C-alpha positions in Angstrom: 105.5 122.4 116.4 102.9 121.4 119.0 102.5 117.9 120.2 99.3 117.6 118.2 101.1 118.5 115.0 103.9 116.0 115.7 101.3 113.3 116.3 99.5 114.2 113.1 102.7 114.1 111.1 103.7 110.8 112.6 100.3 109.3 111.7 100.8 110.4 108.1 104.2 108.8 108.0 102.9 105.6 109.5 100.0 105.5 106.9 102.5 106.0 104.1 104.7 103.2 105.3 101.8 100.9 105.6 100.8 101.6 102.0 104.4 101.0 100.9 104.5 97.7 102.8 101.3 96.5 101.2 102.6 97.5 97.7 105.9 95.7 98.3 104.0 92.6 99.6 101.8 92.6 96.5 104.8 93.0 94.2 106.6 90.0 95.9 103.5 87.9 95.5 103.1 88.8 91.8 106.8 88.1 91.1 106.6 84.8 92.9 103.6 83.8 90.8 105.5 84.8 87.6 108.6 82.8 88.7 106.5 79.7 89.6 104.7 79.8 86.2 105.5 76.7 84.2 106.8 77.3 80.8 108.4 75.3 78.0 111.7 76.3 76.4 112.1 75.1 72.8 115.6 74.3 71.7 116.0 75.8 68.3 119.1 76.4 66.3 119.3 79.6 64.4 
């Protein structure tokens, strides 16, 4: 592999990792919104 090919592959991996980080950050924000959502629990006897 030439240096140019190694650099191109490294850039592809970096781009993929950045996309994953953005996806994970978004999923953490979404789950925190869900967890902080107020809800009422009705106590009912079956």
